[in-house]
C-alpha positions in Angstrom: -0.1 0.1 0.1 1.3 3.7 -1.0 1.5 6.1 1.8 1.6 9.6 1.5 3.0 12.3 3.8 4.2 15.1 1.4 2.4 16.6 -1.6 3.6 15.4 -4.8 5.2 18.1 -7.5 2.1 18.2 -9.5 -0.5 18.8 -6.7 1.9 21.5 -5.3 2.0 23.2 -8.8 -1.7 23.3 -8.9 -2.0 24.3 -5.3 0.6 27.1 -5.9 -1.8 28.3 -8.7 -4.9 28.6 -6.6 -5.8 32.3 -5.9 -3.2 33.5 -3.1 -5.7 35.9 -1.2 -8.8 33.8 -0.2 -9.4 31.9 2.8 -8.7 28.1 2.6 -9.7 25.1 4.9 -7.4 22.1 4.8 -9.0 18.4 5.7 -6.3 16.5 7.3 -6.6 12.5 7.7 -3.8 11.0 9.6 -2.7 7.3 10.3 0.0 7.2 12.9 3.1 5.0 13.2 2.9 2.7 16.3 6.3 4.0 17.4 7.8 7.6 16.5 10.7 7.4 14.1 12.8 10.5 14.8 16.2 11.0 12.7 19.5 10.3 14.4 20.3 13.8 16.0 17.0 14.8 16.8 16.5 15.4 20.6 13.7 12.8 20.4 15.5 9.9 18.8 15.9 6.9 20.6 13.2 7.6 23.1 10.3 5.3 23.5 7.6 7.6 22.1 4.6 6.5 20.2 3.5 8.0 17.1 0.7 9.8 19.0 3.2 11.1 21.3 5.2 12.6 18.4 1.9 14.0 16.9 0.9 15.7 20.4 4.4 17.4 19.9 3.7 18.4 16.7 0.4 19.9 17.7 2.3 21.6 20.6 4.9 23.1 18.2 2.6 24.3 15.3 0.4 26.3 17.7 2.7 29.5 17.6 3.1 28.9 14.0 -0.6 29.1 13.4 -0.9 32.2 15.6 1.8 33.8 13.7 -0.2 33.1 10.4 -3.6 33.7 11.6 -4.5 30.0 11.1 -6.6 28.1 13.3 -7.8 24.4 13.9 -11.4 24.7 13.2 -12.8 20.9 13.9 -11.0 17.9 15.0 -12.5 14.3 15.4 -11.7 10.6 15.9 -12.9 8.7 12.9 -15.0 5.6 14.0 -15.9 3.7 11.0 -15.8 4.1 7.0 -19.2 4.0 6.2 -18.8 4.8 2.6 -15.6 4.2 1.2 -12.4 1.5 1.4 -12.4 0.0 4.9 -8.4 -0.1 4.3 -8.5 3.4 4.7 -8.9 3.6 8.2 -7.7 6.9 10.0 -7.0 7.9 13.5 -7.3 11.6 13.4 -9.1 13.8 11.2 -9.3 17.7 11.2 -9.9 20.9 9.5 -7.2 23.6 10.0 -8.1 27.1 8.3 -5.8 29.5 6.8 -6.6 33.2 5.9 -5.2 32.5 2.4 -3.4 30.0 0.3 -0.2 32.3 0.4 -0.2 31.8 4.4 -0.2 28.0 3.8 2.7 28.3 1.4 4.5 30.9 3.7 4.2 28.2 6.5 5.7 25.3 4.5 8.7 27.3 3.5 9.4 28.8 7.0 12.6 27.5 8.1 11.5 27.2 12.0 8.5 25.3 10.6 10.6 23.0 8.4 13.1 22.4 11.0 11.5 22.5 14.4 7.8 21.3 13.8 8.0 19.2 10.8 10.2 16.6 12.3 7.5 15.8 14.8 4.9 15.2 12.0 7.4 13.0 10.1 8.2 11.0 13.0 4.4 10.4 13.9 2.8 10.0 10.6 2.4 6.5 8.8 0.1 7.7 6.2 -2.1 11.1 5.4 -4.4 12.8 3.1 -4.5 16.5 2.7 -7.5 18.1 0.8 -7.7 21.9 0.1 -11.2 23.2 0.5 -12.7 26.5 -0.6 -15.2 27.5 2.1 -18.8 27.8 1.0 -20.9 30.9 1.4 -23.1 31.0 4.6 -26.0 29.7 2.3 -24.1 26.5 1.4 -24.1 27.6 -2.5 -21.9 25.6 -4.5 -21.2 28.3 -6.8 -21.5 26.5 -10.0 
């Protein structure tokens, strides 16, 4: 089974082509590793941490980054059963993060602090993930078509 942790080049190019000044929401589906896998040289390397421990560290580390960007988590939940879709795609965590703009998300992933201090926790924790960029609907639910 293929696992995903980072966008592929083609998807990233499409994402960068979206309007840069509109709010976005990112749906995250996460499957965690049983044991965190930190690289040698990282302060948490060799510690007996679970993937959940490492993902909690990621959550703590990304808080100030979100605050600086004006981003926030708007919803989080623990998936219980895949009612429609492949049962093999079981997820342990689902959440939606909201960013003031596509540019804010791009700024985050390019930020050296985020890349060096925050991402290692996510990489150590995540076995597989999905990230879907969403454009929020108007309050009346109009699909805009």
